[in-house]
C-alpha positions in Angstrom: 59.7 -48.8 -31.5 58.5 -45.6 -33.5 57.7 -42.4 -31.3 53.8 -41.6 -31.5 53.1 -37.9 -31.6 50.1 -36.4 -29.6 48.6 -33.0 -29.2 45.7 -33.7 -26.6 44.3 -30.8 -24.9 41.6 -33.2 -23.0 41.8 -32.8 -19.3 42.5 -36.0 -17.0 39.9 -38.3 -16.9 38.0 -36.2 -19.2 35.9 -32.9 -19.4 33.2 -34.7 -17.4 34.6 -34.6 -14.6 36.9 -31.5 -14.5 36.5 -29.0 -11.9 37.4 -25.5 -12.3 40.8 -23.8 -11.1 39.4 -22.0 -8.1 37.4 -25.2 -7.0 40.4 -27.9 -7.9 42.7 -29.5 -5.0 44.6 -31.1 -7.5 46.4 -29.4 -10.3 47.8 -31.8 -13.1 50.3 -30.2 -14.9 51.7 -31.3 -18.2 55.4 -30.3 -19.3 56.0 -31.3 -22.7 60.0 -30.8 -22.9 62.5 -32.9 -24.6 66.0 -31.4 -25.2 68.9 -34.0 -23.6 67.4 -37.4 -24.7 70.3 -39.6 -25.0 68.4 -42.9 -26.5 64.9 -43.3 -27.4 63.0 -40.1 -28.3 59.5 -39.1 -28.0 58.8 -38.3 -24.0 57.8 -34.2 -25.1 54.4 -36.6 -26.4 54.6 -38.2 -22.9 52.0 -35.8 -21.2 49.6 -35.9 -23.9 49.6 -39.8 -24.1 48.5 -39.8 -20.7 45.8 -37.2 -20.4 44.3 -39.3 -23.9 45.1 -42.5 -21.9 42.9 -41.2 -18.8 40.0 -40.6 -20.7 39.8 -44.8 -20.3 40.8 -44.9 -16.6 37.9 -45.9 -14.3 37.0 -43.5 -11.8 36.3 -46.1 -9.2 39.2 -47.1 -6.9 38.2 -50.6 -5.9 41.1 -51.0 -3.5 39.3 -47.8 -1.3 35.9 -48.4 -2.7 36.0 -44.9 -4.0 35.8 -42.3 -6.8 38.5 -39.4 -6.6 37.6 -37.2 -9.0 35.3 -35.2 -6.3 38.6 -34.0 -4.7 38.4 -31.6 -7.8 41.1 -32.1 -10.5 42.0 -29.4 -12.7 44.3 -29.8 -16.0 46.7 -27.0 -16.5 47.7 -25.6 -19.7 50.8 -26.9 -21.2 54.2 -25.1 -20.2 58.0 -25.3 -21.8 56.5 -27.1 -24.6 59.4 -28.6 -27.3 56.6 -30.3 -29.7 56.3 -29.3 -33.5 60.4 -28.1 -33.4 59.6 -25.2 -30.8 63.0 -24.6 -29.1 63.3 -24.1 -25.5 66.3 -23.6 -23.7 67.1 -25.5 -20.5 67.2 -21.8 -18.2 64.2 -20.8 -19.9 62.2 -24.4 -19.1 63.8 -24.1 -15.5 62.4 -20.8 -14.9 59.1 -21.1 -16.8 58.5 -24.7 -14.7 59.9 -22.9 -11.3 57.7 -19.7 -11.8 54.5 -21.9 -12.8 54.8 -25.0 -9.8 55.4 -21.7 -7.3 52.3 -19.8 -8.2 50.2 -23.5 -7.8 52.1 -24.0 -4.7 50.7 -20.5 -3.3 47.4 -20.9 -4.6 47.3 -24.0 -2.3 47.3 -26.6 -4.8 48.4 -30.2 -5.0 50.6 -30.6 -8.0 51.3 -33.8 -10.2 53.6 -33.0 -13.1 53.9 -34.8 -16.3 56.8 -35.0 -18.3 58.8 -34.6 -20.5 62.3 -35.3 -19.7 63.5 -35.5 -16.1 65.3 -32.2 -16.0 62.4 -30.9 -15.5 62.2 -31.9 -12.0 65.0 -29.6 -10.9 62.6 -26.6 -11.6 60.0 -28.2 -9.8 61.8 -29.2 -6.9 63.2 -25.7 -6.8 60.1 -24.2 -6.4 59.1 -26.2 -3.2 62.4 -25.4 -2.0 61.5 -21.8 -2.2 58.4 -22.3 -0.8 59.3 -24.0 2.2 62.6 -22.8 3.3 62.8 -23.7 7.1 61.4 -27.0 6.5 63.3 -29.8 4.7 62.2 -32.3 2.7 63.5 -35.5 1.1 63.1 -35.9 -2.6 62.2 -39.8 -3.0 63.1 -41.0 -6.6 61.8 -43.5 -8.1 64.0 -44.8 -11.2 66.2 -47.1 -13.2 69.3 -44.8 -13.2 70.8 -42.5 -10.5 70.7 -39.4 -12.3 74.0 -38.3 -10.3 76.3 -37.0 -13.1 77.2 -33.7 -12.6 77.4 -33.2 -16.5 76.4 -35.2 -19.3 77.2 -34.4 -23.3 78.2 -31.0 -22.3 75.3 -29.8 -20.1 74.6 -29.9 -16.2 70.9 -29.9 -16.8 70.9 -33.0 -18.9 68.1 -35.4 -17.8 71.0 -37.9 -16.3 71.8 -35.1 -14.1 68.9 -33.8 -12.4 69.5 -36.0 -8.8 73.0 -34.4 -8.6 71.1 -30.8 -8.9 68.9 -31.8 -6.3 71.5 -33.3 -4.0 73.6 -29.9 -4.5 70.5 -27.9 -3.5 71.2 -30.0 0.1 68.1 -31.9 -0.3 68.2 -35.1 1.4 67.3 -37.9 -1.5 66.0 -41.5 -1.3 66.4 -43.6 -4.8 64.5 -46.6 -5.3 64.7 -49.0 -8.1 68.2 -47.8 -9.2 70.0 -50.5 -11.6 72.1 -48.7 -14.0 74.9 -46.2 -12.7 78.3 -45.1 -14.2 81.3 -45.1 -12.0 81.3 -41.1 -11.0 77.8 -42.1 -9.5 79.0 -44.9 -7.7 81.6 -42.7 -6.3 79.4 -39.9 -5.1 77.0 -42.2 -3.5 79.9 -43.4 -1.4 81.3 -40.4 -0.7 78.0 -38.7 0.2 76.5 -41.6 1.8 73.7 -41.3 -0.1 70.8 -43.8 0.5 70.0 -46.1 -2.5 67.7 -49.2 -2.7 68.9 -51.0 -6.1 66.1 -52.9 -7.8 68.6 -56.5 -7.1 67.4 -55.7 -3.6 64.2 -55.0 -4.1 64.0 -58.5 -6.0 65.9 -60.5 -3.4 65.3 -58.9 -0.1 61.9 -59.1 1.3 62.7 -56.0 4.1 63.5 -53.6 1.4 60.5 -51.4 1.9 61.2 -51.2 5.3 64.6 -50.0 5.2 63.5 -47.3 2.4 60.8 -45.8 4.4 62.7 -45.7 7.6 65.6 -43.9 5.3 63.1 -40.9 5.0 63.8 -39.0 7.9 61.7 -35.7 7.0 58.4 -35.1 7.4 57.8 -33.5 3.7 58.6 -35.6 0.8 58.5 -34.9 -2.9 57.9 -37.7 -5.2 59.5 -38.0 -8.4 58.9 -41.0 -10.7 60.8 -42.0 -13.8 58.8 -44.5 -15.2 61.8 -46.6 -16.1 62.2 -47.4 -12.5 59.1 -50.0 -13.3 59.7 -52.9 -15.2 59.9 -52.3 -18.5 57.5 -55.3 -19.3 55.0 -53.1 -17.8 56.1 -49.6 -19.4 58.1 -50.5 -22.3 57.7 -46.7 -23.5 60.5 -45.1 -22.0 63.2 -43.5 -23.6 65.8 -45.1 -21.6 64.4 -49.0 -20.4 66.5 -51.3 -18.2 65.6 -54.8 -17.1 64.3 -55.6 -13.9 62.6 -52.7 -11.8 59.5 -52.2 -9.5 56.4 -54.4 -10.2 53.1 -52.7 -10.4 52.1 -53.8 -6.8 55.3 -53.1 -4.9 55.0 -49.8 -6.4 51.7 -48.9 -5.2 52.4 -50.5 -1.6 55.4 -48.3 -1.4 53.7 -45.3 -2.3 50.8 -45.7 -0.3 53.1 -46.2 2.7 54.8 -43.0 1.9 51.8 -41.0 1.5 50.4 -42.5 4.9 53.6 -41.7 6.8 54.9 -38.4 5.2 53.6 -35.3 4.4 53.7 -35.5 0.4 54.0 -31.9 -0.7 54.3 -32.5 -4.7 54.9 -35.5 -7.1 55.8 -35.7 -10.9 55.7 -38.6 -13.3 58.2 -38.3 -15.8 59.9 -40.1 -19.2 57.0 -41.4 -20.9 58.0 -42.0 -24.3 54.5 -43.6 -26.3 55.2 -46.2 -28.7 53.0 -46.2 -32.0 50.1 -48.9 -31.9 50.5 -49.5 -27.9 48.6 -47.9 -25.1 49.9 -50.0 -22.1 52.6 -47.5 -21.2 50.3 -44.3 -21.2 47.8 -46.2 -19.7 49.5 -47.8 -16.7 50.9 -44.0 -16.3 47.6 -42.5 -16.1 46.4 -45.2 -13.6 49.3 -44.4 -12.0 48.8 -40.7 -11.6 45.0 -41.5 -10.8 46.1 -43.3 -7.5 48.8 -40.7 -6.5 45.6 -38.3 -6.3 43.8 -41.0 -4.1 46.6 -41.3 -1.8 46.8 -37.7 -1.5 43.0 -37.7 -0.8 43.1 -40.2 2.0 46.3 -38.4 3.4 44.3 -35.1 3.6 40.9 -36.4 4.7 39.7 -34.8 1.5 
């Protein structure tokens, strides 16, 4: 599969429905950063592919009998952009991401970040941790991989280490759809008694969703969605595909339940690596982002 290079500057859903920053409730933040990919490259092109594909997403959500764009959608300029050979160190990326997201939080925006590799999430979560120092929140991760290694290929900020960095922040986590871990990660899960809902359980145990929701012990939640958590027959355009994973309607049902039962403070959609001559992955990702907007709109009464 070849990597497709895109440099879209189109706003999410298109210019006809884009809001200006002051009136927007939701900010789409593209972060086309890639430095530590370990299998198939191309996730730095993910944000642009999602923005391009979003031009084809219907505004009307037939599940809720509503259009969501009137809540106000603003697409931020790209940050930490490594395309065209531009070098950005992991520390530069994390600082820029944290500072940008912190400003958006201060301005009262609901931020949906688009990656880019999953290591970006460390900077995003740190911005929320600084913004909510006395209000703990749970990081709910949709992913095929544990991402709990302490370091990988010489870096503690490798994409395979992002959830370890979040665990080290002292934040509770709930990991959904996991089906690929190493022994180090398995040992950490046992030692720290981390909550992991494996993909096999999702496939075989009908009560998995109730158990996953019950494991979220805080009112506030941050959602991080690595697209390889979804079955690769639905989204093949990822860097490290794994067989199995969530199907579309199980994913949406779970996410809607999280929004209904908790206060989702922010979310990200990571690791799309578009495939030449296929739009399935990016279109599915764009539709997922629009669903997230809708779930937050319902939860907030917008």
